[in-house]
N, C-alpha and C positions, 0 to 999 in steps of 0.2 A: 448400424450404430445409431443410437438414439440422438436426436438433435436437440441442442440447447442453445440459448442465446449467448453470444460472446460477452455479454455484460455480467454473466455469472462469475463468481469466484470459484475456481476449481482447485483442488488439492490432491496430491498423490505422493506415495513413497516412490522415489525415483531410483532406489537401489534395491538389489535382489534381497530376498529374505534369507535369514540364516545368520550364523555368528560372523561378526565383523567388527572392526574398530569403530567405524562410523556408519551412519545412515543419513540420507538426505530426503527431506520432505520439501516439496516445492508447491507454490501457489501461483496462480495467475488470474488477473481480472481487475477491473477498476475498484479501488478501495481495499485491496488485499493487504497493503502495508498497515492501514488503520486496524483492520481485523486482526492481524497478527499481533499488533501492539497490545491488544487486550489479553493475549496469551503469553506474550513475552514483553514485560514492562520496559525493558531496556530499549525497545524500539519506539517507545511513546514520544520521545523528543526528536523524532526523525525530521530532518530538514533536507531540502532538495540536494544540497551539497554533500549529504551523507550517502547518496545513491552509489551503489557498487562498492561500498566500504563494509568491512567486516564489523559486526556488532556482537559483543559478548554479553551473555546474561543467562537467566534461568527461564524455562517455560514453566508456567504455573497453572493450576486448575482453577475452577470457579471460586474456590475458597482461598485463593492465593497461596496454596501449598505447592512446593516445588515438584515438578514432574521430572525434569532432567536439566542438566547443564548443557547449554547450546551456544552456537555462534550463528549469526543471521546475516544474510546478504540481501539488502533491498535493491530493487531495480526500478527505474522510471522509464516510461516509453519515450522513444522507440528502442532504447538501448537495452534490450533483454531478449531472451530466446524467442518469446512469443510476440515481441514488439509491443507488449502490454505492460502495465504495472505488474511486477513479479516479486516474490520473496522466496529465497531458498534457506531452509533451516537445516543446520548440520547438528545432529544429535548423536548419542551413543548408538552403536550398532546393535544387532540382535532384533528380536521381535517386539519386546515390551515398550521400549522408549518411543519408537516411531509410531506405533499404534496408539499409544496414549496421547501423543501430540495430535495425531489425526482425529481422534475422538474429540479432543478439545477444539480443534479448528472447525469441525463440522457442527459442533454445538453452537459455535459463534456465527454460523450461516454459510460457511463454505460447503461445497458438495464434492464428492469423490469424482475425479476426472474419468472420462471414458478412455479406452485404449487409443493412444495416439493423439489425444485431444490437444496437448501442448503444441505438437508439431503442426497439427491442422490449423491451430490459431496463427502460428507463425506464417503458414501459407496464406490463409485468408487475409491476414494483415499486411501481406505483400513483402514480408521480410525474406522469404525464400520462394523459389519456383517449385512446381510439383516435382520436377526431376531432382531437385535438391532434397525435397522431402523424402523421396524414394531412396536417395543416397544415405539418409539417416538409417533406414532399415538395413541397407547393405553394409554400413559400417558396423552396426550392432551384430549382424549375422556373419561377418567376415570370417572365413575359415583359414586365411593365410595373411601374412604381412602384406603381400602384394595386393590381395583383395582389399585390405584396409586402405592402402595407399590410393588405389583406384577409386574407392568410395570417397576418400577425402577430396580427390580432385573434382568429382561430381558435386560433392557438398560445397566446394568452393565455387562451383558454377561453370566448370569447363564444358560440360555437355550443353547446358543452356546457352552459353556463349556461341558455340559452334552451330547449334540449331538456329539461334537468333540471327547469325550472319546470313543464313539462307532466307529466313523470314523477311529480313529487312530488304534484301536484294529483290525478292519477289514482290514485296509491297511497293517498292519504288517503281518496278516495272509495271505493276498493275495501275499505279497512279498515272503513269505516262499514257498507257493505253486508254484508260477511262477519260483522261483529258482530251485525247484525240477524238474519242467517240462523242463527247459532249460538245466539242468545238470543231466538228468535222467541216463546217462551212467557213470557219474562220481561217485567217492566214496565220497558222502556227507551224513551227518546225515539227514535222512528223518523224517519228522514230521508224527507221527502215525495218522490214521484217528480218533482214539479215542480222541486224543488231539485236533484235528480240531473240532470234534463234540462238545467237552466240551467248547471250546472257542466260538463257534457259539451259544450254549445254553446260555452262560453268556451274550452275546450281545443281544440275543433275549429277555432275562429277562429285561435288561436295557432299550431296545427299548419299551417293553410293558409298563414299568413304565412311560416313556415319553409320550406314547400315552394316558395313563390314565389321564394325566394332561390336555387333550384337553377340556373335559367337564367343568373343573374349569376355564380354560382360556376363553372359550366361554362365560361362565356365568358371569365372572368378566367384560368382555368387552361389551357383548351385553345384559346381564341381562337375568334372567329367566322370563317367562311369565305365569301368573296365572289368570285364568278367574273365576269370581264369577257368578255362573249360578243357575237359579231356576225359579219357576213360580213367577208371580207378587205378591208383598207384603209379601214375606217370610223373608225379612230383608237383602237383598243383599247390598243395599246402607248403611244400618246401620253397616254392617260388614266392608265395605270399610272405612267408617269414623272411626270405632274403631281401625282398623289396622293402619290407618294413624295418629290416635290420634288428629284428627281435623275434622270439618264438611266440607267435600268436596262435598258430594252429598246431594241433597235435599231429606229429609225423610218425608213422610206423610202416612196416613192410606189409601190413595186413590190408588188402584191398577193401575199400568202403569205409576207411576210418572217418572221413568227413561225410556225415550223413545229413548235414544242413548247410546253408550258406553262411559264410563268415564275411563280414564287411569291415574294412578299416580304411581310414584316410591317410594318404601320403601327399607330399608336395612334389610337383615336377615343375621346374622353372618358375616357382612361386605360385603355381596354380594348384588348387585342391583336386585330388583325384581319389575317387572312391573305388578301392579294389575289392572285388568279391571272389572269395575262394568257394567254388561250387562243389556239390556232390558229384562224384563220378557217374557218368551216364552209362548204364548197363541194365540188363535184365536182372531183376531181383524180386524174390518173393517177400522180402522184408517190407512191411507197410511203412515204417518210419523212413527207411532209405528211399522208398518210392516217392514219399512226400518231398524229401530233399531233392530228388531229381526233377520233380515238377517245379520246384522253386528255381532250380538251375535253368530250366527252359524259360521261365519268366524273366530271370536276370539277363539271359541272352537277348531277349526281345528289347529290353530297355537300356542296353549298354551302347556306349559310343564306339567301343572297340572290344574285340574278343582276342584274348591270348589263348590260342588253341595249342595245347601241349601234347607232344608225343615223346616217347621214350627212345632215345638214341641207342640204348644198350640192347634193344630187342627189335625184331622185325615189325614193320607196320602191320597191324591186325585188321581184320574185317570190322571189328568194333571201332577202331580209329577212323576208318573210312566212312562208316555209317554216321558217326558224330560229325565228321568233316563235311559230309554232304548236307547235313541238317543246317550247316552254317553258310550255305551257298550265297545268301543275299545279305550277309552281315560283314562289315569291315573287320578284318582279322589279320593277325600275324600267326604264322606257324612257328611255334617255339620248340626247338629240339633240345630236350633236357638230357642230362647225364652224359655229356660229352666226355667227362672224366673217366668213364668206364670203358670206352673204346673210341676209335677214330670216328669222326662224324660221318654218318651215312649220307648217301645221295638222296636227300629229301626232295630235291627239285623234280625228280622223276615221278614221285608220288603226288606232289602238290605243285604242278606247273603254274607259273604266273603269280604264285603267292610270295609274299615277303617272308623269308625264312631267317630266324634268329637262332644262333647256336649258343647254348648256355650250359653251365653247371650250377644249378641252384645251391648245391652243397658247398662248392668251392668259391662261388661268386664269379666264375668266369662268364664273360659276355653280358653281365648285368648292366654295366655302363652303356654298352651298345644298345641294349634293349630300351633303357630309359631314353637315350637319344632318339631312337626311332619313334618311340611313342610321342615324344615332344614334337618331332617333325610332322608326324601324322596329324596331330591336333593343332599344328601351326603355332605352338607355344613359343618356338624360337624366333618367330617374327613379331611377337607382341612388343609394343612400346607404350609407355605411359602417356605418350602424346596422342594416342588413339582416343577418339570420343567414344565412350562406352555406353551403349544402350543396355541398361542393366535388367530390364524387365520385358516380358512379353508385351505388355501394354505399350511401352515406349516403342518397341520394334514395330508393332502393328500400325501405330500412328505414323511413324516415319516411313514405313513401306507404302501406306496409302498416299502419303504426300508425294513420294517418289513416283508411284504409278500414275498419279494425276498429272504430275509434271511431264511425264512421258506422253500422256495424251495431249497435253498442250503442244509439245514438240511435234507430234504426229499431225496435229491440226494445221500447224504451219506448213507442213510438207504438202498438204492437200490444197484446200482453198482457204487461204488465210482470212479469218473473220475476227475483227477486234472484239465483237460482242461474245463470241464463243470462247475465244482465248481468255477473255476476262473472267468468264465463268470458271474455267479450269484453274486459273490462278487464285481466284477467291477460295475455291475448294481446297487447293493446296495449302493456303494460309490457315484454313479451318483445321486441317489435320495437324499442322505444325503447332497451332495454338492449343490443340488438345494435348499434344506431347508435353508442352511446358506448363499446361494448366490454365490457360486463358479461356478456353472454351470447353471445360470439362464438366460432365454432369455430376449431380450429387451422388448418384449410385456409385460412380467410379471413385469419387473421393472417399466414400464410406468403405469401399472395398480396400482401398490403399491404406487408409489410416487404421482400419480395423485390424491390420496385421501387426501394428505396433504393440509394445507392452504398455501397461498403465504407467503413467509417470513420464512418458516420452512425447 
């Protein structure tokens, strides 16, 4: 992302393109209220007490001809999204009105904002932490109501607060150790190594709890991936339709009906789950079907769980067993379908040690049990919104490095305790935690984070 000075006035359309009742154009930067008043005369008499109040008027072009009927909200620092002077212009929706206003604003000296630049300014101006900035993306991309609630908690600062608890405790401990190093010859009360070890153990426990939240955060933001796998005509598409509660895949008695992968999102315990109905794995001279089976193999590799389906109404075939053996290193359930056609077979003899679920995709028998087992396997039933959620790989890696460094500090205490070496480990731990919340983050990392945002956010 190209870098600009934060004294620039930036502007962008903050709402998606297309037909709508309203659109919002926003500006940020010192002097933007004065700039907008040249395009919207109703703002010309702005006084500080008018901040955050709605102003009605018309946007006009350079010849004072009306462009559109608008309402305007001016903001003064620090009480704005960016903590800078800001203006939000609410105009009619669609393409023409917002673009005409944008052209007028840029002609007056504003420039078009880069992706994520409004949120980046909020971070640089100290209004939000880096973890809160990443929560903005999570809120925009939320695939379920639970994901949105979790993002809102991080946007409120829940993750920052829990990480900051650890940071402050370690910083206090480092201060004590450094004081004892600096005044080793003085008569000061020294902190015992048992006390230091006890404090480190407490912060390790808190850090481990934060790390545990990563799987939930990743699942809420990216979703879990489940592939429905088996030979042709065992009921894979029927299961997809049953879990979706609608007919998404074509179902026939002809083997090989599904020749490509079909993907659809469902919710389990509020978590988004991407279900993939795959092409049946078998020998086929059909080139299109062969491509579909190659895609099936790719889906198997990147899935969190495999639902391996067999047909209860027929004997287990060599083809079933060949597919089953190909899944040997993947987490899986053996799903026995079509139990409505005959009494359930003894599948445990064929698949010893595997979790076996009995269903009828046609009648819906066993589907609630299947959903419950999937939830337990993914630990969704243990999730609580009290959990601190590490929502990105970047956050997880920073927290993991902090935890590992703190472990080294504890191990140092077990060997030959040295205040100087211990202080080095604690400083490094603080650096990693500072990177997580954005206090010691490089410009490249910031650009990567904010480059993911849409323009106008």
